[in-house]
C-alpha positions as CSV (number, residue, x, y, z in Angstrom):
1,X,-70.5,-27.1,74.5
2,X,-69.2,-30.1,75.2
3,X,-65.9,-28.2,75.2
4,X,-66.9,-25.9,77.7
5,X,-68.1,-28.3,80.1
6,X,-64.8,-30.7,79.5
7,X,-63.1,-27.3,80.2
8,X,-64.5,-26.8,83.3
9,X,-64.1,-30.3,84.3
10,X,-60.8,-30.3,84.0
11,X,-60.2,-27.0,85.3
12,X,-62.0,-28.8,88.9
13,X,-60.1,-31.9,88.7
14,X,-56.4,-29.3,88.4
15,X,-58.5,-27.1,91.5
16,X,-58.9,-30.4,93.2
17,X,-55.5,-31.7,92.8
18,X,-53.6,-28.5,93.8
19,X,-55.6,-28.6,97.1
20,X,-55.3,-31.9,97.9
21,X,-51.3,-31.0,98.0
22,X,-51.6,-27.6,99.5
23,X,-53.5,-30.3,102.2
24,X,-49.8,-31.0,102.8
25,X,-49.2,-31.0,106.7
26,X,-45.7,-32.0,106.7
27,X,-44.1,-29.0,107.3
28,X,-40.2,-30.8,105.8
29,X,-42.4,-31.7,102.8
30,X,-44.0,-28.9,102.3
31,X,-40.2,-26.8,101.9
32,X,-39.2,-30.4,99.6
33,X,-42.0,-29.2,97.4
34,X,-41.6,-26.0,97.1
35,X,-37.6,-25.8,96.4
36,X,-38.4,-28.5,94.0
37,X,-40.6,-25.9,92.2
38,X,-38.1,-23.2,92.4
39,X,-35.6,-25.4,91.0
40,X,-37.8,-25.6,88.3
41,X,-38.9,-22.5,87.6
42,X,-42.6,-22.4,88.5
43,X,-42.6,-20.2,91.3
44,X,-46.2,-19.6,91.6
45,X,-46.8,-22.9,92.4
46,X,-43.4,-22.6,94.8
47,X,-44.9,-19.6,96.6
48,X,-48.2,-21.6,97.6
49,X,-46.6,-23.4,99.3
50,X,-44.4,-21.8,101.4
51,X,-47.5,-20.0,102.0
52,X,-49.1,-22.7,103.5
53,X,-45.7,-23.8,104.8
54,X,-45.7,-21.1,107.2
55,X,-49.3,-21.1,108.3
56,X,-48.2,-24.6,110.1
57,X,-45.1,-23.3,111.3
58,X,-44.5,-19.3,111.0
59,X,-40.7,-19.9,112.5
60,X,-39.4,-22.6,109.7
61,X,-36.7,-20.3,108.9
62,X,-35.9,-21.9,105.7
63,X,-39.0,-21.9,104.0
64,X,-39.6,-17.7,105.0
65,X,-36.0,-17.6,102.8
66,X,-37.6,-19.3,100.0
67,X,-40.3,-17.6,99.8
68,X,-38.3,-14.4,99.5
69,X,-37.0,-15.7,97.1
70,X,-39.9,-16.3,94.9
71,X,-41.6,-12.8,95.8
72,X,-37.9,-12.0,93.9
73,X,-38.5,-13.8,91.1
74,X,-42.0,-12.1,91.2
75,X,-41.2,-9.0,92.1
76,X,-43.0,-8.4,95.0
77,X,-40.7,-6.4,96.9
78,X,-43.0,-4.8,99.8
79,X,-43.9,-8.6,100.4
80,X,-40.5,-9.9,100.2
81,X,-39.4,-7.0,102.7
82,X,-42.1,-8.2,105.1
83,X,-40.4,-11.6,105.4
84,X,-37.1,-9.8,105.3
85,X,-38.4,-8.2,108.5
86,X,-39.8,-10.8,110.0
87,X,-36.0,-12.6,109.8
88,X,-34.1,-9.1,111.0
89,X,-36.4,-9.0,113.7
90,X,-36.8,-12.3,115.1
91,X,-33.4,-14.4,113.7
92,X,-31.3,-11.7,112.9
93,X,-28.5,-14.7,113.5
94,X,-29.8,-17.4,111.4
95,X,-27.0,-18.0,109.2
96,X,-28.6,-17.0,105.7
97,X,-30.5,-14.0,107.5
98,X,-27.7,-11.6,106.8
99,X,-26.7,-12.6,103.3
100,X,-29.9,-12.4,102.2
101,X,-30.1,-8.7,103.4
102,X,-27.0,-8.5,101.6
103,X,-28.7,-9.4,98.7
104,X,-31.5,-7.4,98.8
105,X,-29.3,-4.4,98.5
106,X,-28.6,-5.3,94.9
107,X,-31.9,-5.0,94.2
108,X,-32.8,-1.5,94.8
109,X,-33.2,1.0,91.6
110,X,-32.6,4.0,94.1
111,X,-29.0,4.2,96.0
112,X,-30.2,6.4,98.5
113,X,-32.5,3.9,99.9
114,X,-30.2,1.0,99.3
115,X,-28.0,3.1,101.8
116,X,-30.5,3.4,104.1
117,X,-31.4,-0.1,104.7
118,X,-27.4,-0.9,105.0
119,X,-27.7,2.1,107.7
120,X,-30.3,0.2,109.5
121,X,-28.7,-3.0,108.7
122,X,-25.9,-1.7,110.5
123,X,-27.6,-1.2,114.2
124,X,-28.5,-4.6,113.8
125,X,-24.9,-5.8,112.8
126,X,-22.8,-3.3,114.6
127,X,-19.0,-3.3,113.0
128,X,-19.2,-5.9,110.5
129,X,-16.8,-6.2,108.0
130,X,-18.6,-7.1,105.4
131,X,-21.6,-4.5,105.3
132,X,-18.9,-1.5,106.2
133,X,-17.4,-2.7,102.0
134,X,-20.6,-2.7,101.3
135,X,-21.8,0.8,103.1
136,X,-17.8,1.6,100.6
137,X,-18.5,0.4,97.5
138,X,-22.3,2.0,98.0
139,X,-21.0,5.4,98.7
140,X,-17.6,5.7,95.9
141,X,-21.2,4.5,93.5
142,X,-22.8,7.7,94.5
143,X,-19.2,10.0,93.9
144,X,-19.3,10.4,97.9
145,X,-15.6,9.3,97.6
146,X,-14.8,11.0,101.1
147,X,-16.9,8.9,102.9
148,X,-16.4,5.8,101.3
149,X,-12.8,6.1,102.3
150,X,-13.0,7.3,105.6
151,X,-15.1,4.0,105.9
152,X,-12.7,1.7,104.1
153,X,-10.1,3.1,106.0
154,X,-11.7,2.5,109.1
155,X,-12.6,-1.2,108.6
156,X,-9.0,-2.1,106.8
157,X,-7.1,-1.0,110.3
158,X,-9.8,-4.2,112.0
159,X,-7.7,-6.5,113.4
160,X,-8.3,-9.9,112.2
161,X,-9.0,-9.2,108.7
162,X,-9.3,-11.7,106.1
163,X,-7.4,-11.6,102.7
164,X,-10.2,-11.7,100.5
165,X,-11.9,-8.5,102.3
166,X,-8.0,-6.6,102.4
167,X,-8.6,-6.6,98.8
168,X,-11.9,-5.4,98.3
169,X,-11.3,-2.7,100.1
170,X,-7.6,-1.7,98.7
171,X,-9.6,-1.6,95.6
172,X,-11.8,1.0,96.8
173,X,-9.0,3.0,98.8
174,X,-7.6,2.8,95.5
175,X,-10.6,4.5,93.6
176,X,-11.8,7.2,96.2
177,X,-8.5,9.5,95.7
178,X,-9.3,11.6,92.9
179,X,-6.3,13.3,92.3
180,X,-2.0,12.8,93.7
181,X,1.3,14.8,92.9
182,X,4.4,12.3,93.6
183,X,8.2,12.7,93.7
184,X,10.3,10.2,93.4
185,X,14.0,10.1,93.6
186,X,16.6,6.6,93.4
187,X,20.4,6.7,93.8
188,X,22.7,4.3,92.5
189,X,26.6,3.8,93.9
190,X,28.5,0.9,92.0
191,X,31.4,-1.3,93.4
192,X,35.5,-0.5,92.8
193,X,35.0,-3.5,90.2
194,X,32.8,-0.6,87.2
195,X,34.6,1.5,85.1
196,X,32.3,4.3,85.9
197,X,33.1,6.4,89.1
198,X,30.0,8.7,89.4
199,X,27.1,7.3,91.0
200,X,23.7,7.9,89.2
201,X,20.8,9.6,90.1
202,X,17.2,9.3,88.6
203,X,14.1,11.8,89.7
204,X,10.9,11.1,88.8
205,X,7.9,13.3,88.9
206,X,4.8,12.3,88.5
207,X,0.6,13.6,88.4
208,X,-2.4,11.2,89.1
209,X,-6.1,11.1,88.4
210,X,-9.5,9.2,88.7
211,X,-11.5,9.2,86.1
212,X,-14.4,7.2,87.5
213,X,-13.1,4.2,88.0
214,X,-10.2,4.5,85.7
215,X,-6.8,6.4,87.3
216,X,-4.1,8.3,84.7
217,X,-1.0,8.8,85.0
218,X,1.6,11.1,83.6
219,X,5.2,10.7,84.1
220,X,8.2,12.3,83.4
221,X,11.8,10.4,84.4
222,X,15.6,12.5,84.4
223,X,18.5,10.2,85.0
224,X,22.1,11.6,85.0
225,X,24.7,8.9,84.8
226,X,27.6,11.3,84.7
227,X,28.7,11.0,81.3
228,X,25.2,11.9,80.0
229,X,21.4,12.4,80.9
230,X,18.5,11.5,79.9
231,X,14.5,11.9,79.9
232,X,11.5,9.8,79.6
233,X,7.9,10.5,79.2
234,X,4.8,8.4,79.9
235,X,1.3,8.1,80.1
236,X,-0.4,5.4,82.3
237,X,-3.6,3.8,83.0
238,X,-5.7,1.2,85.5
239,X,-8.7,1.2,84.3
240,X,-11.6,-1.2,86.0
241,X,-13.6,-3.3,84.3
242,X,-15.7,-5.1,87.2
243,X,-14.6,-5.8,90.7
244,X,-12.6,-8.7,90.0
245,X,-11.1,-7.4,86.5
246,X,-8.9,-4.5,85.7
247,X,-5.7,-3.9,82.9
248,X,-2.3,-2.0,83.4
249,X,-1.7,0.1,80.4
250,X,1.4,1.7,79.8
251,X,3.5,3.7,76.9
252,X,6.4,5.9,77.0
253,X,8.7,7.8,74.3
254,X,12.8,9.6,75.0
255,X,15.6,10.4,73.0
256,X,16.7,7.0,73.1
257,X,20.1,7.4,74.4
258,X,19.9,6.4,78.1
259,X,15.7,5.0,77.7
260,X,14.2,3.0,74.7
261,X,13.1,4.7,72.3
262,X,9.5,4.0,73.1
263,X,8.3,1.4,75.3
264,X,4.2,0.1,75.6
265,X,2.9,-1.9,78.2
266,X,0.1,-3.6,78.3
267,X,-1.3,-6.7,81.5
268,X,-4.5,-7.6,83.1
269,X,-5.2,-8.4,86.2
270,X,-8.2,-10.7,87.5
271,X,-9.3,-11.5,91.3
272,X,-10.4,-15.5,91.8
273,X,-11.0,-17.8,94.7
274,X,-11.5,-14.4,97.0
275,X,-7.7,-14.2,98.0
276,X,-6.0,-15.2,94.9
277,X,-4.7,-12.4,92.1
278,X,-3.6,-13.9,88.5
279,X,-1.3,-11.4,86.2
280,X,-0.9,-11.9,82.4
281,X,0.7,-9.3,80.5
282,X,3.5,-8.1,78.0
283,X,5.7,-5.6,77.3
284,X,7.4,-3.6,74.3
285,X,10.3,-2.0,74.3
286,X,12.2,-0.2,70.9
287,X,16.3,0.2,71.3
288,X,18.2,1.5,68.0
289,X,14.7,0.8,65.3
290,X,14.9,-3.1,66.7
291,X,11.3,-4.2,68.7
292,X,11.9,-6.2,72.0
293,X,8.5,-8.4,73.9
294,X,8.8,-9.8,77.3
295,X,5.7,-12.2,78.1
296,X,4.7,-11.4,82.0
297,X,3.0,-14.3,84.0
298,X,1.8,-13.0,87.8
299,X,0.2,-14.5,91.2
300,X,-0.4,-13.1,94.0
301,X,-2.1,-13.5,97.6
302,X,-3.5,-11.8,99.9
303,X,-3.4,-13.3,103.3
304,X,-4.5,-11.9,106.3
305,X,-2.3,-8.6,106.4
306,X,0.7,-10.1,103.7
307,X,0.6,-9.8,100.4
308,X,3.1,-12.8,98.3
309,X,3.9,-12.3,94.7
310,X,5.2,-13.9,92.3
311,X,6.1,-12.5,89.1
312,X,8.3,-13.9,86.0
313,X,9.1,-11.7,83.2
314,X,10.2,-14.0,80.1
315,X,12.2,-11.9,77.3
316,X,13.6,-10.4,75.0
317,X,15.8,-12.5,72.9
318,X,19.5,-10.5,72.8
319,X,22.5,-12.5,71.1
320,X,20.5,-15.8,71.5
321,X,19.9,-15.7,74.8
322,X,16.9,-15.2,76.4
323,X,16.7,-12.4,79.4
324,X,14.9,-13.5,82.1
325,X,13.8,-12.1,85.4
326,X,12.8,-14.0,88.8
327,X,10.8,-12.3,92.1
328,X,8.9,-12.5,95.2
329,X,7.6,-9.2,96.3
330,X,6.0,-9.5,100.0
331,X,4.4,-6.4,101.6
332,X,2.9,-6.8,105.1
333,X,0.9,-4.3,106.4
334,X,0.7,-2.2,109.8
335,X,-2.7,-0.9,109.3
336,X,-4.3,-0.1,105.8
337,X,-3.2,0.1,102.2
338,X,-0.7,2.6,102.6
339,X,1.3,1.9,105.5
340,X,3.3,-1.4,105.3
341,X,6.6,-2.8,105.2
342,X,7.5,-4.5,102.1
343,X,10.8,-6.4,100.5
344,X,11.8,-7.6,97.3
345,X,14.1,-11.0,95.9
346,X,14.5,-11.4,92.5
347,X,17.2,-12.9,89.9
348,X,17.4,-11.5,87.0
349,X,16.2,-7.6,85.5
350,X,12.9,-6.8,84.3
351,X,12.0,-4.1,81.7
352,X,10.0,-2.2,84.6
353,X,13.3,-1.4,86.3
354,X,13.8,2.0,83.5
355,X,16.9,3.0,85.2
356,X,19.1,-0.3,85.0
357,X,17.4,-2.2,82.5
358,X,19.8,-1.0,79.6
359,X,22.5,-3.0,81.3
360,X,19.9,-5.5,79.4
361,X,20.6,-4.8,76.3
362,X,24.3,-4.7,76.6
363,X,25.1,-8.0,78.8
364,X,21.8,-10.1,78.5
365,X,23.8,-13.5,78.8
366,X,25.0,-12.8,82.5
367,X,23.8,-13.3,85.5
368,X,22.0,-10.8,88.2
369,X,20.9,-11.1,91.7
370,X,19.0,-8.4,94.3
371,X,16.8,-7.2,96.8
372,X,15.6,-4.1,98.4
373,X,13.2,-3.7,101.5
374,X,11.3,-0.9,102.6
375,X,8.7,0.8,104.3
376,X,5.1,2.9,103.1
377,X,3.9,5.5,105.6
378,X,0.7,7.8,105.5
379,X,0.2,11.0,107.8
380,X,-3.2,11.6,107.6
381,X,-5.3,10.8,105.2
382,X,-3.2,13.6,102.6
383,X,0.6,13.2,102.4
384,X,2.5,9.3,101.5
385,X,5.9,8.8,102.2
386,X,8.3,5.3,100.7
387,X,11.6,4.8,102.1
388,X,14.1,2.0,101.2
389,X,17.3,0.2,100.1
390,X,19.1,-2.5,98.7
391,X,22.0,-4.1,96.9
392,X,21.9,-5.5,93.5
393,X,24.7,-8.7,93.1
394,X,25.4,-8.9,89.1
395,X,28.3,-9.9,86.4
396,X,30.1,-7.4,84.9
397,X,31.4,-9.3,82.0
398,X,32.5,-13.3,82.4
399,X,35.4,-12.8,85.0
400,X,34.4,-9.7,87.0
401,X,31.6,-9.5,89.5
402,X,30.4,-6.1,90.7
403,X,27.4,-4.7,93.3
404,X,25.6,-1.9,93.8
405,X,23.8,0.4,96.5
406,X,20.3,1.1,95.2
407,X,19.0,4.0,98.0
408,X,15.3,5.7,96.8
409,X,12.2,7.6,98.2
410,X,9.0,9.4,97.3
411,X,6.5,11.1,98.5
412,X,3.4,11.4,97.4
413,X,0.2,14.3,97.9
414,X,-3.5,12.9,97.6
415,X,-6.6,15.4,97.5
């Protein structure tokens, strides 16, 4: 019996103490106490404090926002939505209202309801880039690729779009294409310093299919060097692991005459600080039963309409010489991911230069410098053209230097 009365006494004492705390009339003090309770994960106590604060000051938005977060943690979404609706009606431009509304999207279990909610937000914040990105992401998740692509294309053409948003939109656009077929042509003409008189011609055909978040490409390369011909068969994939991370993988086979007998490539890309993308990877090439390994490091920045990329290829080691390639890649986007001007400056020849890398095997210690420029242009949503050219200057041997004129063109059809 004593224990029973003692329990009642404790309960009444606790209630009295809590009632005394709730009797607080200083709203700033109530907010700080509620925030501390939220941080210590005593959410019900924090919720009671926010309720008291809103009784005293219904327009104290920070208290209402904290109340919403308490409701979310406790799974009381209907009550949270009532508070959020109040903010959207009474204070849509308050600093934390829109970010909070965007967070609500991720808490819907039904994608269709989430999209309807986004449509409502679009009427409150018309033309807002972050909302359009969320719409495109959600449509992509719902496998409504055409609609997602239309929104992403319209949004990426917005003037003054940030590099971070451009990166996200380009990722969405890449994932909204189901199939692509393409043909690429490269022409290399040599100066009189070379022993060869005939130009080299390389043509490749490819087919790409996107399996949800992974793009897979099958490619056939054929080169004619006048004195010999050869083909390289490749299979390539770009698996996407998250909105921040994806990979590149490639395997290729040939008869070994003009291309490597075997090539394997892999790189991992990670987006950080919103506008940067880092790359780490490697290339393995097999020539005449000998394997050569190249390491790769890269860093990309998306700054407004500019794509700025630095890459370095280190290896393989040939004749006691470490083959090195350093390159700077630049793109200037005219309106979207498919329309841009591009340029490349580099020294050395990378293993990704399929048509000319065999020269490195012959003369690994000789220097080479090159540049190329071009344009990538889309017509409608199906047709993409690329046209470009450049020069490569290299040591033919220790005494002789030569140069190569390079031209290339490609066409891709998306469907």
